[in-house]
C-alpha positions, -999 to 999 in steps of 0.1 A, spaced: 242 134 345 271 149 364 273 147 402 291 169 427 305 155 459 317 171 491 334 160 523 312 165 554 341 158 579 334 121 581 323 109 547 320 119 510 285 130 502 267 133 468 253 168 467 217 167 453 214 188 421 181 202 435 200 218 464 224 238 442 213 272 430 230 299 412 224 335 400 225 338 362 225 376 363 187 379 362 171 349 380 179 323 406 183 289 388 187 253 400 217 234 388 205 205 366 236 184 369 249 193 334 286 204 335 295 236 318 328 252 309 333 286 294 362 310 286 366 348 283 383 361 252 386 396 266 353 408 254 329 378 252 322 347 272 320 315 250 305 281 261 327 251 256 306 226 275 279 217 270 280 220 232 246 225 217 242 201 187 211 204 166 193 173 153 201 159 118 176 164 90 143 144 89 142 117 63 119 104 36 96 134 33 65 129 13 30 142 11 -6 131 4 -31 157 -9 -66 162 3 -94 187 -2 -76 221 2 -51 204 25 -23 179 26 -6 156 51 32 156 52 48 124 63 85 120 73 108 98 94 126 112 124 162 123 120 189 97 125 205 118 153 187 140 178 219 159 186 224 171 221 187 173 231 155 155 223 135 167 193 106 188 205 89 197 172 90 197 134 85 226 111 71 222 76 80 248 50 53 251 23 60 261 -13 46 281 -30 36 305 -3 67 304 20 46 297 51 53 272 78 34 249 101 47 231 132 38 198 147 52 173 171 51 141 150 44 127 115 21 133 98 16 171 100 -17 183 84 -14 214 63 -48 232 60 -59 262 39 -42 252 7 -55 261 -28 -71 233 -48 -55 229 -82 -21 242 -70 9 219 -68 28 221 -35 60 207 -22 71 205 14 104 205 34 107 195 70 132 205 97 136 191 133 138 214 163 152 210 198 169 230 225 201 223 207 189 241 177 171 233 144 183 210 116 186 220 80 155 216 59 150 183 41 150 182 3 115 190 -11 89 163 -13 74 153 -46 47 178 -56 11 170 -47 -20 189 -58 -50 193 -35 -84 188 -51 -120 189 -42 -122 153 -52 -91 132 -49 -88 103 -74 -96 71 -57 -116 85 -28 -148 79 -48 -143 42 -48 -166 19 -29 -138 -6 -22 -103 7 -14 -81 -23 -8 -47 -39 -9 -40 -75 -14 -25 -97 14 -18 -134 10 -21 -164 33 0 -194 24 7 -225 43 42 -218 55 50 -181 61 49 -171 98 16 -156 109 37 -129 127 47 -116 93 11 -116 82 1 -97 113 29 -71 108 16 -64 74 -19 -60 87 -6 -34 113 8 -14 84 -25 -17 64 -45 -6 94 -23 26 96 -26 36 60 -63 29 57 -85 8 34 -96 -28 35 -81 -60 21 -85 -85 -6 -75 -117 12 -57 -141 -11 -58 -177 2 -38 -205 -14 -56 -236 -26 -29 -262 -33 -35 -284 -63 -17 -318 -64 -1 -311 -98 -4 -287 -128 -29 -312 -143 -45 -325 -111 -79 -318 -97 -74 -326 -60 -69 -297 -35 -51 -295 -2 -65 -268 21 -46 -246 44 -55 -259 79 -88 -244 92 -71 -231 124 -46 -211 104 -72 -196 81 -94 -187 111 -64 -171 128 -58 -149 97 -94 -138 96 -94 -131 133 -62 -110 130 -79 -89 103 -111 -84 124 -91 -75 155 -75 -46 137 -108 -33 124 -99 -39 88 -127 -48 64 -125 -77 40 -138 -66 6 -130 -99 -11 -118 -135 -5 -98 -145 -35 -86 -181 -36 -55 -188 -58 -48 -222 -72 -11 -229 -65 12 -258 -66 34 -269 -36 65 -264 -58 58 -230 -73 34 -214 -48 17 -183 -62 43 -183 -89 23 -210 -106 7 -195 -137 -30 -205 -136 -33 -199 -173 -13 -231 -177 -35 -251 -154 -51 -280 -173 -69 -304 -150 -71 -338 -165 -106 -344 -154 -129 -314 -159 -160 -327 -142 -141 -338 -112 -122 -304 -111 -155 -285 -110 -169 -308 -83 -139 -303 -61 -136 -266 -69 -173 -261 -59 -164 -277 -26 -136 -252 -21 -159 -223 -29 -184 -237 -3 -155 -238 22 -145 -202 16 -180 -188 15 -184 -200 51 -156 -177 61 -171 -149 40 -204 -153 59 -188 -154 93 -164 -124 88 -186 -102 66 -165 -104 34 -185 -89 5 -171 -107 -26 -159 -142 -33 -137 -146 -64 -146 -179 -80 -117 -179 -105 -83 -162 -109 -65 -163 -142 -79 -198 -149 -79 -190 -187 -86 -225 -199 -115 -231 -175 -134 -199 -182 -138 -207 -218 -174 -205 -230 -177 -243 -233 -176 -247 -196 -205 -223 -189 -229 -250 -175 -203 -260 -149 -201 -224 -137 -239 -222 -135 -239 -252 -112 -211 -237 -91 -230 -204 -88 -262 -220 -78 -244 -241 -52 -227 -211 -36 -257 -188 -38 -278 -215 -23 -256 -216 7 -251 -178 10 -276 -159 -11 -261 -125 -2 -226 -133 -13 -214 -114 -44 -194 -132 -70 -166 -121 -92 -137 -136 -111 -102 -121 -115 -98 -122 -153 -65 -118 -172 -62 -93 -200 -63 -123 -224 -97 -133 -211 -108 -96 -214 -97 -97 -250 -116 -129 -258 -148 -114 -243 -143 -82 -262 -135 -98 -295 -155 -130 -295 -179 -140 -267 -197 -106 -262 -202 -98 -299 -214 -133 -306 -238 -133 -276 -222 -166 -264 -231 -178 -229 -201 -172 -207 -194 -174 -170 -188 -137 -169 -225 -133 -173 -231 -149 -139 -211 -124 -119 -220 -94 -98 -188 -76 -107 -161 -81 -134 -127 -86 -118 -97 -77 -138 -60 -82 -131 -47 -52 -149 -11 -60 -159 -5 -35 -187 28 -21 -200 20 16 -199 54 29 -210 86 15 -225 107 39 -204 131 30 -177 127 55 -148 155 79 -141 152 92 -105 179 117 -109 160 134 -138 125 121 -136 113 111 -171 79 95 -165 48 114 -155 16 103 -139 -3 117 -169 15 97 -195 7 66 -175 -29 77 -172 -29 80 -210 -15 45 -212 -46 30 -196 -65 42 -226 -38 32 -251 -9 13 -237 27 11 -249 17 -21 -267 -14 -5 -283 -38 -21 -259 -70 1 -253 -75 -14 -219 -100 11 -206 -121 9 -238 -123 -29 -236 -133 -28 -200 -160 -3 -207 -174 -22 -237 -174 -56 -219 -189 -44 -186 -214 -22 -204 -227 -52 -223 -227 -74 -192 -244 -47 -172 -220 -50 -143 -193 -28 -127 -156 -38 -126 -132 -43 -97 -95 -40 -103 -85 -72 -85 -48 -69 -91 -26 -40 -102 10 -33 -92 46 -29 -100 79 -40 -85 100 -12 -69 127 -10 -96 136 16 -121 130 -8 -150 98 -22 -137 72 -1 -155 87 -11 -189 83 -48 -181 49 -48 -163 30 -71 -186 59 -94 -197 65 -114 -165 102 -106 -167 122 -98 -136 126 -60 -139 161 -45 -144 175 -14 -127 180 -2 -92 157 -5 -62 133 25 -64 100 30 -47 90 61 -67 78 40 -96 51 26 -74 39 60 -65 37 69 -102 18 38 -111 -7 39 -82 -15 76 -89 -22 67 -125 -44 39 -114 -65 61 -92 -66 90 -118 -71 67 -149 -80 31 -145 -103 37 -115 -118 69 -129 -146 52 -148 -180 53 -132 -181 15 -138 -151 10 -114 -162 1 -78 -129 -10 -64 -91 -14 -66 -68 -38 -49 -31 -29 -50 -8 -59 -55 9 -65 -30 22 -61 6 45 -91 1 78 -91 -16 87 -87 -45 58 -62 -51 59 -47 -16 54 -10 -14 68 -7 21 95 -25 42 82 -44 73 114 -36 91 112 1 84 88 30 94 96 48 62 66 57 41 76 55 4 59 70 -26 35 41 -33 21 41 3 17 79 1 -4 75 -30 -25 48 -12 -30 71 19 -41 99 -4 -66 78 -24 -79 60 7 -81 92 27 -61 78 56 
């Protein structure tokens, strides 16, 4: 702020701004310390100082639809100009109306269900208004938003033995903001790809993770242990896990389940996953081992619900062999059928400059995939015969333009970094995969890289997180 000094005869004094007043032609005003300079061109007076600079345009504008409404999310402009931003104006299309708010998100009421809307946002200050942002992706308000009917609305978050807990907590803060509960993945470290001895993450670290979830008011829908190796971490493919001593594996694994069910009981987790992608070990020949494991766990905590996160290969075997043959199988022991739905829904590489993939074609892919997999039909058949619902325990895509076309292959996707593909996939999950009355829950994979749908270091809300907020009614 500028200051004005004067000489009082003995010393130089700083003249308080509050003591200077001037007549502006209509009112007496107090000098605020801001310098001004103007010139007269013979007919008009022009200000030179101060120069009023409007803010720059708000960034990353997106929207989540609700019933006859929408929430518009955006990030502040990179520059506020000459004055602080005081408000934001949302322009609504179709309709041409506007709504003003002071921060993101801004709720837009009185929309028509079934109509697709886009939104643009500008920032306002005493220095003027910015230009409007580019239009958001279109969203369509509905009386019932796909995903909001789910009993369990979750995202997956993992606890390993080495990552800083501060990173885990930062991810929880973001989850708390966008709504929903968590599926807590906890690593169970096996001594080798053929071993049967497990090293647990220290009790104090696991407890700290559960406490951090509880402190933020986030529910735990499921505890989902993952067998990992020290070398590969969660990159270890459990379908290749072949313990060299089956009876000893089941004895040790039952002990691990007893360990985790204690945390479920203390922290109110609803489901415990007793298997994840353990293809060899869920074969029908090991049914009696699973009966003993179930009896042990239920004997400790009768109210715990059990599931298993099956692969699409295990679903295929149940659909093709075990269910038609009436074979005893561990899936018959569960309260819900868990499915890790990694399906290639399209062979297209996404083009963000000229979008070439729609949500509807991905929805269609859940019924008949790009590889000819009738995923929804198989789920309906298997769960109908088992008489249990299903829980989508994993579904996700990496944020790259080539990721949708490589979803089931395990390949590192090609193309540029692009978060829009996650929005496309998640919306198809809620509108397709989760639309069956048999589906009770979904867990989006994952808040960790490389599947992360947000950046921990950035407040920007990308397309995938917008889809989650919409479905989870944040």
